LODO-507106 format. One record per residue (C-alpha): chain; residue number from 1; residue in three letters; z, y, x. Coordinates in Angstrom, 3 decimals, always signed. Each point is the difference from the previous one (the first is absolute). Layout:
% LODO-507106
SELUM   kette    nr   rest          w          v          u
SELUM       A   NUM    ala          Z          Y          X
...
% end
This chain:
% LODO-507106
SELUM   kette    nr   rest          w          v          u
SELUM       A     1    unk    +12.092    -11.572     -4.696
SELUM       A     2    unk     +1.374     +3.564     +0.155
SELUM       A     3    unk     -2.062     +2.805     +1.432
SELUM       A     4    unk     +3.185     +1.744     +1.058
SELUM       A     5    unk     +2.724     -0.822     +2.486
SELUM       A     6    unk     +2.638     -2.563     -0.919
SELUM       A     7    unk     +3.741     +0.517     +0.476
SELUM       A     8    unk     +2.866     -2.454     -0.538
SELUM       A     9    unk     +3.438     +1.409     -0.869
SELUM       A    10    unk     +3.129     -2.156     +0.118
SELUM       A    11    unk     +2.960     +1.003     -2.132
SELUM       A    12    unk     -2.521     +1.711     -2.259
SELUM       A    13    unk     +1.890     -0.392     -3.265
SELUM       A    14    unk     +2.463     +2.861     +0.451
SELUM       A    15    unk     +1.082     +2.933     +2.139
SELUM       A    16    unk     -2.071     +0.938     +3.036
SELUM       A    17    unk     -2.371     -2.923     -0.509
SELUM       A    18    unk     -0.822     +1.074     -3.516
SELUM       A    19    unk     -0.541     +3.653     +0.956
SELUM       A    20    unk     -2.178     -0.953     +2.974
SELUM       A    21    unk     -2.083     -2.443     -2.068
SELUM       A    22    unk     -0.766     +2.663     -2.608
SELUM       A    23    unk     -0.866     +2.567     +2.684
SELUM       A    24    unk     -2.280     -2.403     +1.861
SELUM       A    25    unk     -1.765     -0.949     -3.240
SELUM       A    26    unk     -0.523     +3.694     -0.743
SELUM       A    27    unk     -1.434     +0.379     +3.503
SELUM       A    28    unk     -2.588     -2.671     -0.784
SELUM       A    29    unk     +1.419     -3.209     +1.469
SELUM       A    30    unk     -0.152     -3.416     -1.610
SELUM       A    31    unk     +3.611     -1.184     -0.194
SELUM       A    32    unk     +1.771     -3.324     +0.439
SELUM       A    33    unk     +3.430     +0.338     -1.600
SELUM       A    34    unk     +2.602     -2.398     +1.387
SELUM       A    35    unk     +3.628     -0.326     -1.053
SELUM       A    36    unk     +2.604     -2.366     -1.358
SELUM       A    37    unk     -0.324     +0.836     -3.713
SELUM       A    38    unk     -3.351     -0.662     -1.656
SELUM       A    39    unk     +0.916     +2.106     -3.040
SELUM       A    40    unk     +0.507     +3.120     +2.116
SELUM       A    41    unk     -3.246     -0.613     +1.858
SELUM       A    42    unk     -1.957     -0.503     -3.220
SELUM       A    43    unk     +1.411     +3.237     -1.411
SELUM       A    44    unk     -1.031     +1.874     +3.129
SELUM       A    45    unk     -3.438     -1.588     -0.023
SELUM       A    46    unk     -0.521     +1.265     -3.558
SELUM       A    47    unk     +0.520     +3.545     +1.311
SELUM       A    48    unk     -2.593     -0.337     +2.763
SELUM       A    49    unk     -3.499     +0.971     -1.176
SELUM       A    50    unk     -1.881     -1.654     +2.860
SELUM       A    51    unk     -0.170     -3.468     +1.490
SELUM       A    52    unk     +3.356     -1.731     +0.369
SELUM       A    53    unk     +1.589     -3.433     -0.036
SELUM       A    54    unk     +3.689     -0.820     -0.423
SELUM       A    55    unk     +1.445     -2.974     +1.894
SELUM       A    56    unk     +3.652     -0.998     -0.363
SELUM       A    57    unk     +1.160     -0.747     +3.554
SELUM       A    58    unk     +3.138     -1.010     +1.834
SELUM       A    59    unk     -0.593     +1.485     +3.447
SELUM       A    60    unk     +2.877     -2.035     +1.450
SELUM       A    61    unk     -2.098     -3.134     -0.660
SELUM       A    62    unk     -2.967     -0.454     +2.401
SELUM       A    63    unk     -1.839     -2.159     -2.540
SELUM       A    64    unk     +0.311     +2.707     -2.657
SELUM       A    65    unk     -1.276     +2.593     +2.479
SELUM       A    66    unk     -2.957     -2.240     +0.931
SELUM       A    67    unk     -0.849     -0.329     -3.705
SELUM       A    68    unk     +0.126     +3.799     -0.362
SELUM       A    69    unk     -2.519     +0.546     +2.759
SELUM       A    70    unk     -2.194     -2.810     -1.280
SELUM       A    71    unk     -0.078     +1.729     -3.398
SELUM       A    72    unk     -0.865     +3.270     +1.740
SELUM       A    73    unk     -2.917     -1.563     +1.829
SELUM       A    74    unk     -1.221     -1.765     -3.120
SELUM       A    75    unk     +0.120     +3.182     -2.092
SELUM       A    76    unk     -1.302     +2.534     +2.494
SELUM       A    77    unk     -1.359     -1.823     +3.051
SELUM       A    78    unk     +1.915     +2.132     +2.500
SELUM       A    79    unk     +3.107     +2.105     +0.676
SELUM       A    80    unk     -0.078     +3.470     +1.516
SELUM       A    81    unk     +3.644     +1.071     -0.247
SELUM       A    82    unk     +3.320     -1.844     -0.277
SELUM       A    83    unk     +3.078     +2.016     -0.972
SELUM       A    84    unk     +3.042     -2.059     +0.997
SELUM       A    85    unk     +2.355     +1.700     -2.413
SELUM       A    86    unk     +2.267     -2.620     -1.609
SELUM       A    87    unk     +3.607     +0.226     +1.092
SELUM       A    88    unk     +3.596     -0.462     -1.118
SELUM       A    89    unk     +3.462     +1.019     +1.145
SELUM       A    90    unk     +3.382     -1.703     +0.060
SELUM       A    91    unk     +3.263     +1.115     -1.627
SELUM       A    92    unk     +1.583     +2.862     +1.998
SELUM       A    93    unk     +3.081     -1.964     +1.002
SELUM       A    94    unk     +1.737     -0.187     +3.383
SELUM       A    95    unk     -2.136     -1.926     +2.473
SELUM       A    96    unk     +2.419     -2.911     +0.316
SELUM       A    97    unk     +0.010     -0.502     -3.780
SELUM       A    98    unk     -3.753     -0.560     -0.320
SELUM       A    99    unk     -0.904     -3.556     -0.898
SELUM       A   100    unk     -2.534     -1.932     +2.035
SELUM       A   101    unk     -2.116     -0.253     -3.154
SELUM       A   102    unk     -0.044     +3.798     -0.391
SELUM       A   103    unk     -1.027     +0.441     +3.621
SELUM       A   104    unk     -2.760     -2.596     -0.229
SELUM       A   105    unk     -1.367     +1.411     -3.257
SELUM       A   106    unk     -0.589     +3.401     +1.601
SELUM       A   107    unk     -1.473     -1.449     +3.202
SELUM       A   108    unk     -2.231     -2.407     -1.939
SELUM       A   109    unk     -1.379     +2.775     -2.183
SELUM       A   110    unk     -0.146     +3.068     +2.216
SELUM       A   111    unk     -1.018     -1.609     +3.289
SELUM       A   112    unk     -1.290     -3.524     -0.503
SELUM       A   113    unk     -1.876     +0.942     -3.169
SELUM       A   114    unk     -1.773     +2.844     +1.778
SELUM       A   115    unk     -0.880     -2.355     +2.851
SELUM       A   116    unk     -1.421     -2.681     -2.327
SELUM       A   117    unk     -2.180     +2.613     -1.738
SELUM       A   118    unk     -1.121     +1.394     +3.343
SELUM       A   119    unk     -1.024     -3.450     +1.239
SELUM       A   120    unk     -2.155     -0.576     -3.056
SELUM       A   121    unk     -1.457     +3.510     +0.241
SELUM       A   122    unk     -0.964     -0.625     +3.624
SELUM       A   123    unk     -1.766     -3.235     -0.925
SELUM       A   124    unk     -1.990     +1.683     -2.748
SELUM       A   125    unk     -0.718     +3.247     +1.835
SELUM       A   126    unk     -1.213     -1.798     +3.127
SELUM       A   127    unk     -2.336     -2.291     -1.948
SELUM       A   128    unk     -1.544     +2.477     -2.436
SELUM       A   129    unk     -3.149     +2.037     +0.565
SELUM       A   130    unk     +0.319     +2.712     +1.061
SELUM       A   131    unk     +3.164     -1.141     +1.737
SELUM       A   132    unk     +3.175     +2.044     +0.248
SELUM       A   133    unk     +2.389     +1.819     -2.268
SELUM       A   134    unk     +3.293     +1.852     -0.161
SELUM       A   135    unk     +3.610     -1.083     -0.459
SELUM       A   136    unk     +2.630     +2.525     -1.081
SELUM       A   137    unk     +3.642     -1.035     +0.236
SELUM       A   138    unk     +2.695     +1.606     -2.110
SELUM       A   139    unk     +2.775     +0.662     +2.481
SELUM       A   140    unk     +2.821     +2.375     -0.880
SELUM       A   141    unk     +1.965     +2.797     +1.565
SELUM       A   142    unk     +2.452     -2.867     +0.523
SELUM       A   143    unk     -2.410     -1.072     +2.738
SELUM       A   144    unk     +1.398     +3.021     +1.876
SELUM       A   145    unk     +3.592     +0.430     -1.216
SELUM       A   146    unk     +2.160     -2.301     -2.142
SELUM       A   147    unk     +2.104     +0.768     -2.997
SELUM       A   148    unk     +3.528     -1.429     -0.070
SELUM       A   149    unk     +0.189     -3.684     -0.980
SELUM       A   150    unk     -3.746     -0.627     +0.173
SELUM       A   151    unk     -0.362     -2.492     +2.863
SELUM       A   152    unk     -2.559     -2.374     -1.604
SELUM       A   153    unk     -2.257     +2.772     -1.290
SELUM       A   154    unk     +0.257     +2.099     +3.152
SELUM       A   155    unk     -0.581     -2.971     +2.300
SELUM       A   156    unk     -3.124     -1.062     -1.873
SELUM       A   157    unk     -1.414     +3.513     -0.058
SELUM       A   158    unk     +0.509     +0.316     +3.754
SELUM       A   159    unk     -1.785     -3.339     +0.283
SELUM       A   160    unk     -2.880     +1.314     -2.109
SELUM       A   161    unk     -0.493     +2.713     +2.624
SELUM       A   162    unk     -0.414     -2.688     +2.661
SELUM       A   163    unk     -2.333     -1.929     -2.277
SELUM       A   164    unk     -2.076     +3.136     -0.588
SELUM       A   165    unk     -0.450     +0.531     +3.734
SELUM       A   166    unk     -0.915     -3.648     +0.587
SELUM       A   167    unk     -2.492     -0.044     -2.887
SELUM       A   168    unk     -1.580     +3.195     +1.290
SELUM       A   169    unk     -0.394     -1.500     +3.458
SELUM       A   170    unk     -1.119     -3.480     -1.055
SELUM       A   171    unk     -2.374     +1.347     -2.623
SELUM       A   172    unk     -1.689     +2.489     +2.291
SELUM       A   173    unk     -2.708     -2.340     +1.274
SELUM       A   174    unk     -0.793     -1.090     -3.560
SELUM       A   175    unk     -0.329     +3.520     -1.456
SELUM       A   176    unk     +3.271     -0.429     -1.914
SELUM       A   177    unk     +2.178     +3.129     -0.083
SELUM       A   178    unk     +3.700     +0.041     -0.811
SELUM       A   179    unk     +2.303     +2.869     -0.878
SELUM       A   180    unk     +3.457     +0.470     -1.473
SELUM       A   181    unk     +1.320     +2.447     -2.566
SELUM       A   182    unk     +3.727     +0.727     +0.155
SELUM       A   183    unk     +1.237     +1.279     -3.345
SELUM       A   184    unk     +3.209     +1.855     -0.796
SELUM       A   185    unk     +1.377     +0.407     -3.531
SELUM       A   186    unk     -3.066     -0.413     -2.177
SELUM       A   187    unk     +1.006     +0.110     -3.659
SELUM       A   188    unk     -0.298     -3.638     -1.106
SELUM       A   189    unk     +2.239     -2.542     -1.789
SELUM       A   190    unk     +1.084     -1.269     +3.427
SELUM       A   191    unk     +1.416     +3.423     +0.948
SELUM       A   192    unk     +1.727     +1.065     -3.226
SELUM       A   193    unk     +3.329     -0.088     +1.836
SELUM       A   194    unk     -1.031     +3.045     +2.047
SELUM       A   195    unk     +0.549     +2.173     -3.095
SELUM       A   196    unk     +3.499     -1.417     -0.521
SELUM       A   197    unk     +1.163     -0.065     +3.587
SELUM       A   198    unk     -0.872     -1.694     +3.277
SELUM       A   199    unk     +2.498     -1.039     +2.693
SELUM       A   200    unk     -0.143     +2.303     +3.012
SELUM       A   201    unk     +0.894     -0.768     +3.603
SELUM       A   202    unk     +3.153     +2.124     -0.262
SELUM       A   203    unk     +1.327     -2.207     -2.798
SELUM       A   204    unk     -0.810     +2.378     -2.849
SELUM       A   205    unk     -2.256     -0.738     -2.962
SELUM       A   206    unk     -2.435     +2.734     -1.015
SELUM       A   207    unk     -3.123     +0.330     -2.158
SELUM       A   208    unk     -3.214     +0.486     +1.949
SELUM       A   209    unk     -3.290     +1.719     -0.850
SELUM       A   210    unk     -3.028     -2.152     -0.751
SELUM       A   211    unk     -3.756     +0.518     -0.226
SELUM       A   212    unk     -2.693     -1.153     -2.386
SELUM       A   213    unk     -1.450     -3.447     +0.776
SELUM       A   214    unk     -3.470     +1.424     -0.673
SELUM       A   215    unk     +0.305     +2.069     +3.180
SELUM       A   216    unk     +0.603     -3.184     +1.980
SELUM       A   217    unk     -3.029     -1.521     -1.704
SELUM       A   218    unk     -2.169     +2.895     +1.175
SELUM       A   219    unk     +1.096     -0.670     +3.582
SELUM       A   220    unk     -0.901     -3.696     -0.266
SELUM       A   221    unk     -3.403     +0.884     -1.468
SELUM       A   222    unk     -0.605     +2.274     +2.982
SELUM       A   223    unk     +0.925     -2.755     +2.474
SELUM       A   224    unk     -2.211     -2.483     -1.837
SELUM       A   225    unk     -2.967     +2.367     -0.150
SELUM       A   226    unk     -0.428     +0.463     +3.743
SELUM       A   227    unk     -2.971     -1.628     +1.734
SELUM       A   228    unk     +0.908     -2.958     +2.196
SELUM       A   229    unk     -0.490     +2.036     +3.167
SELUM       A   230    unk     +3.042     +2.113     -0.997
SELUM       A   231    unk     +3.544     -1.019     -0.849
SELUM       A   232    unk     +3.344     +1.457     -1.053
SELUM       A   233    unk     +2.332     -2.220     +2.015
SELUM       A   234    unk     +3.232     +1.448     -1.464
SELUM       A   235    unk     +0.632     +2.500     -2.780
SELUM       A   236    unk     +3.337     +1.184     -1.424
SELUM       A   237    unk     +0.017     +1.338     -3.565
SELUM       A   238    unk     +3.395     +1.065     -1.307
SELUM       A   239    unk     +1.778     +2.240     -2.450
SELUM       A   240    unk     +0.176     +3.228     +1.969
SELUM       A   241    unk     +3.662     +0.757     -0.675
SELUM       A   242    unk     +1.419     -3.505     +0.411
SELUM       A   243    unk     +2.537     -0.529     +2.799
SELUM       A   244    unk     -2.189     -1.892     +2.454
SELUM       A   245    unk     -0.619     +2.262     +2.979
SELUM       A   246    unk     +3.482     +0.529     +1.318
SELUM       A   247    unk     +1.365     -2.883     -2.061
SELUM       A   248    unk     +3.539     -0.936     +0.997
% end
């Protein structure tokens, strides 16, 4: 059993998840790496000097999520922090041209997947000794203002805000904290298009500034490190010069 705190990161194999996993490991956490591609997880695990396990997981499948948390309990005996990070977008096409399958894929991953992981985290955190823990949801600045042609992503990120508030309330009596980090233009494979050009509300397409994903990771480490009698409910971390405040 680890002598340090245990954190589970979904979508750990790339982007924000990868940066956060490395930063949390450096901060002394034992890490559960979850993601769709075992090869990516194994590569990341080889870069982590401390305790870590890598579990290929489909968070849209409740049975796969249950197996992930069972593996976590078996390996470490408890869970102190869950970072609900995994997420996808849909093609930026006019709303009426989205397929039902594209809509459902985003909802199943971004919203339902986070809910399934949260359910399992609650079960484990309530039953362990000492009880309690922390859940951090990866929202987005899209939880505040949409980009053009982003209905599935924007809708799910608004929903994550509601989920964050409900988790925070329902977890209170069980010493389970919940907070949300809303990220804008971190430099990851998912945001490469920002360098080429992003659609703006006025119909133009312009490149946008980005920031290093390691700076986002530092913010997540801070949120995770707080004692359970303190909580960051919402935090926005964004590239300073991106067109967010005053967007449109």
